[in-house]
C-alpha positions as YAML, in Angstrom:
chain: A
units: angstrom
residues:
- id: 1
  name: MET
  ca: [9.02, -9.95, 3.99]
- id: 2
  name: PRO
  ca: [9.91, -13.47, 5.14]
- id: 3
  name: ILE
  ca: [12.83, -13.79, 7.50]
- id: 4
  name: ARG
  ca: [15.94, -15.21, 5.88]
- id: 5
  name: ARG
  ca: [17.33, -18.42, 7.34]
- id: 6
  name: GLN
  ca: [20.63, -16.79, 8.37]
- id: 7
  name: HIS
  ca: [18.73, -13.99, 10.21]
- id: 8
  name: ARG
  ca: [16.27, -16.19, 12.14]
- id: 9
  name: PHE
  ca: [18.45, -16.37, 15.24]
- id: 10
  name: PHE
  ca: [18.19, -12.56, 15.58]
- id: 11
  name: CYS
  ca: [14.45, -12.78, 16.23]
- id: 12
  name: PRO
  ca: [13.56, -12.98, 19.90]
- id: 13
  name: ILE
  ca: [11.53, -15.90, 21.19]
- id: 14
  name: ASP
  ca: [8.61, -13.59, 21.94]
- id: 15
  name: TRP
  ca: [8.50, -12.04, 18.43]
- id: 16
  name: PRO
  ca: [4.81, -12.93, 17.79]
- id: 17
  name: GLN
  ca: [3.78, -11.18, 21.02]
- id: 18
  name: LEU
  ca: [6.06, -8.20, 20.35]
- id: 19
  name: SER
  ca: [4.73, -7.86, 16.81]
- id: 20
  name: CYS
  ca: [1.15, -8.06, 18.08]
- id: 21
  name: MET
  ca: [1.83, -5.31, 20.64]
- id: 22
  name: ILE
  ca: [3.27, -3.00, 17.97]
- id: 23
  name: ARG
  ca: [0.52, -3.64, 15.41]
- id: 24
  name: PHE
  ca: [-2.54, -3.65, 17.62]
- id: 25
  name: ALA
  ca: [-1.76, -2.00, 20.97]
- id: 26
  name: ARG
  ca: [0.42, 0.88, 19.79]
- id: 27
  name: ALA
  ca: [-0.85, 1.38, 16.22]
- id: 28
  name: ARG
  ca: [-4.43, 0.36, 17.10]
- id: 29
  name: GLY
  ca: [-4.74, -1.86, 14.03]
- id: 30
  name: ARG
  ca: [-3.84, 0.86, 11.51]
- id: 31
  name: CYS
  ca: [-0.77, 1.36, 9.34]
- id: 32
  name: GLU
  ca: [1.57, 3.95, 10.86]
- id: 33
  name: GLY
  ca: [2.51, 5.13, 7.37]
- id: 34
  name: CYS
  ca: [-0.83, 5.65, 5.63]
- id: 35
  name: GLY
  ca: [-3.51, 4.76, 8.17]
- id: 36
  name: ARG
  ca: [-5.07, 1.79, 6.36]
- id: 37
  name: PRO
  ca: [-6.96, -0.54, 8.74]
- id: 38
  name: HIS
  ca: [-5.77, -4.11, 9.29]
- id: 39
  name: GLY
  ca: [-7.89, -6.96, 7.98]
- id: 40
  name: ARG
  ca: [-10.17, -4.80, 5.85]
- id: 41
  name: THR
  ca: [-10.39, -4.62, 2.08]
- id: 42
  name: ALA
  ca: [-9.13, -1.24, 0.89]
- id: 43
  name: ILE
  ca: [-10.27, 0.31, -2.38]
- id: 44
  name: HIS
  ca: [-7.31, 2.13, -3.91]
- id: 45
  name: LEU
  ca: [-6.30, 3.78, -7.16]
- id: 46
  name: GLY
  ca: [-2.83, 2.24, -7.43]
- id: 47
  name: ASP
  ca: [-0.96, 5.50, -6.84]
- id: 48
  name: GLY
  ca: [-1.32, 5.53, -3.06]
- id: 49
  name: ARG
  ca: [-4.77, 7.09, -2.85]
- id: 50
  name: TRP
  ca: [-7.31, 4.92, -1.03]
- id: 51
  name: TRP
  ca: [-10.90, 5.19, 0.17]
- id: 52
  name: ASP
  ca: [-11.38, 5.52, 3.94]
- id: 53
  name: ASP
  ca: [-14.81, 4.05, 4.81]
- id: 54
  name: VAL
  ca: [-14.83, 5.45, 8.35]
- id: 55
  name: ALA
  ca: [-14.20, 9.06, 7.31]
- id: 56
  name: ALA
  ca: [-15.93, 8.67, 3.90]
- id: 57
  name: ALA
  ca: [-13.00, 10.38, 2.19]
- id: 58
  name: TRP
  ca: [-10.08, 9.66, -0.13]
- id: 59
  name: ARG
  ca: [-6.66, 9.60, 1.51]
- id: 60
  name: ASP
  ca: [-3.19, 9.82, -0.01]
- id: 61
  name: GLY
  ca: [-0.21, 7.54, 0.64]
- id: 62
  name: ARG
  ca: [0.52, 9.33, 3.93]
- id: 63
  name: GLY
  ca: [-3.04, 9.18, 5.27]
- id: 64
  name: ARG
  ca: [-3.97, 12.80, 4.56]
- id: 65
  name: ARG
  ca: [-7.35, 13.66, 3.04]
- id: 66
  name: VAL
  ca: [-7.29, 14.47, -0.66]
- id: 67
  name: HIS
  ca: [-10.00, 15.67, -2.99]
- id: 68
  name: VAL
  ca: [-10.66, 13.56, -6.07]
- id: 69
  name: ALA
  ca: [-12.68, 15.71, -8.45]
- id: 70
  name: PRO
  ca: [-15.45, 13.84, -10.26]
- id: 71
  name: GLY
  ca: [-14.60, 13.18, -13.89]
- id: 72
  name: THR
  ca: [-10.84, 13.70, -13.53]
- id: 73
  name: VAL
  ca: [-10.21, 10.06, -12.67]
- id: 74
  name: ASP
  ca: [-12.04, 7.04, -14.07]
- id: 75
  name: LEU
  ca: [-12.67, 5.52, -10.64]
- id: 76
  name: LEU
  ca: [-14.52, 2.47, -11.90]
- id: 77
  name: GLY
  ca: [-11.81, 1.72, -14.48]
- id: 78
  name: ILE
  ca: [-8.76, 1.87, -12.21]
- id: 79
  name: ALA
  ca: [-10.06, 1.23, -8.68]
- id: 80
  name: ARG
  ca: [-8.71, -1.99, -7.19]
- id: 81
  name: ARG
  ca: [-9.29, -3.91, -3.99]
- id: 82
  name: THR
  ca: [-6.55, -5.10, -1.68]
- id: 83
  name: ARG
  ca: [-6.82, -6.84, 1.65]
- id: 84
  name: VAL
  ca: [-4.70, -4.93, 4.15]
- id: 85
  name: VAL
  ca: [-2.36, -6.92, 6.41]
- id: 86
  name: LEU
  ca: [-0.17, -5.16, 8.94]
- id: 87
  name: ALA
  ca: [3.36, -6.30, 9.65]
- id: 88
  name: ALA
  ca: [5.94, -5.15, 12.17]
- id: 89
  name: ALA
  ca: [8.90, -3.57, 10.37]
- id: 90
  name: HIS
  ca: [12.35, -2.59, 11.60]
- id: 91
  name: ARG
  ca: [12.92, 1.09, 10.83]
- id: 92
  name: ASP
  ca: [16.72, 0.70, 10.61]
- id: 93
  name: HIS
  ca: [16.57, -2.76, 8.91]
- id: 94
  name: ASP
  ca: [18.54, -4.25, 11.82]
- id: 95
  name: THR
  ca: [16.72, -7.40, 12.94]
- id: 96
  name: ALA
  ca: [18.69, -7.47, 16.20]
- id: 97
  name: ASN
  ca: [17.37, -4.05, 17.26]
- id: 98
  name: ASN
  ca: [13.89, -4.80, 18.63]
- id: 99
  name: ALA
  ca: [13.37, -1.62, 20.64]
- id: 100
  name: GLY
  ca: [9.87, -0.20, 20.49]
- id: 101
  name: ALA
  ca: [11.07, 3.00, 18.80]
- id: 102
  name: ASN
  ca: [12.72, 0.93, 16.05]
- id: 103
  name: LEU
  ca: [9.59, -1.07, 15.20]
- id: 104
  name: ALA
  ca: [6.67, 0.20, 13.11]
- id: 105
  name: ALA
  ca: [3.34, -1.25, 12.01]
- id: 106
  name: PHE
  ca: [3.19, -0.99, 8.21]
- id: 107
  name: CYS
  ca: [0.75, -2.27, 5.60]
- id: 108
  name: GLN
  ca: [2.13, -4.14, 2.58]
- id: 109
  name: ARG
  ca: [2.51, -0.98, 0.47]
- id: 110
  name: CYS
  ca: [4.25, 1.10, 3.14]
- id: 111
  name: HIS
  ca: [6.48, -1.84, 4.12]
- id: 112
  name: LEU
  ca: [7.66, -2.33, 0.54]
- id: 113
  name: ILE
  ca: [8.28, 1.41, 0.12]
- id: 114
  name: HIS
  ca: [10.20, 1.50, 3.42]
- id: 115
  name: ASP
  ca: [12.30, -1.56, 2.50]
- id: 116
  name: ARG
  ca: [12.99, -0.55, -1.13]
- id: 117
  name: PRO
  ca: [16.53, 0.80, -0.50]
- id: 118
  name: GLU
  ca: [17.41, -2.27, 1.59]
- id: 119
  name: HIS
  ca: [16.04, -4.62, -1.09]
- id: 120
  name: ARG
  ca: [18.07, -2.76, -3.71]
- id: 121
  name: ARG
  ca: [21.22, -3.06, -1.57]
- id: 122
  name: ARG
  ca: [20.71, -6.79, -0.96]
- id: 123
  name: ARG
  ca: [19.98, -7.43, -4.64]
- id: 124
  name: TRP
  ca: [23.21, -5.64, -5.60]
- id: 125
  name: ALA
  ca: [25.19, -7.62, -3.01]
- id: 126
  name: THR
  ca: [23.73, -10.92, -4.24]
- id: 127
  name: LEU
  ca: [24.51, -10.14, -7.88]
- id: 128
  name: PHE
  ca: [28.01, -8.92, -6.96]
- id: 129
  name: GLN
  ca: [28.63, -12.13, -4.99]
- id: 130
  name: ARG
  ca: [27.45, -14.31, -7.89]
- id: 131
  name: LYS
  ca: [29.68, -12.43, -10.31]
- id: 132
  name: ALA
  ca: [32.66, -12.76, -7.96]
- id: 133
  name: LEU
  ca: [32.08, -16.51, -7.60]
- id: 134
  name: GLY
  ca: [31.83, -16.80, -11.38]
- id: 135
  name: ASP
  ca: [35.14, -14.98, -11.79]
- id: 136
  name: LEU
  ca: [36.76, -17.18, -9.16]
- id: 137
  name: PHE
  ca: [35.65, -20.57, -10.49]
- id: 138
  name: ARG
  ca: [34.82, -20.07, -14.16]
- id: 139
  name: GLY
  ca: [37.24, -17.34, -15.14]
- id: 140
  name: PRO
  ca: [36.49, -13.79, -16.35]
- id: 141
  name: TYR
  ca: [33.31, -13.07, -18.25]
- id: 142
  name: GLY
  ca: [33.54, -12.72, -22.01]
...
């Protein structure tokens, strides 16, 4: 998720190096949520299950092996490809807290799932603010 303009001053000067250390030194280039490898194209079914080339097995959204029985899923019809990009995420959504224990290396899917409650809260706050400004300057809604 891009950093908002009002939150940019919370990022330390060495954020690129810190992010690189979390994603590649600590997590070894794999998502800490599901285990997808950075920079590779992952074949997935859209529900969290993805094909691990190294282990030659299907994995679920948490990185555990799962068995996909032949014929139960139309693999050719629903399989999709996604390029995996790791990002450093704040576990507590506080951009000022850059401790190593608060940062995690997540792929796009895991990052969006992790940030879903925060996105919902910010969306509510933005809509509430717009409604309040409308009440203040344009009068009550009809």
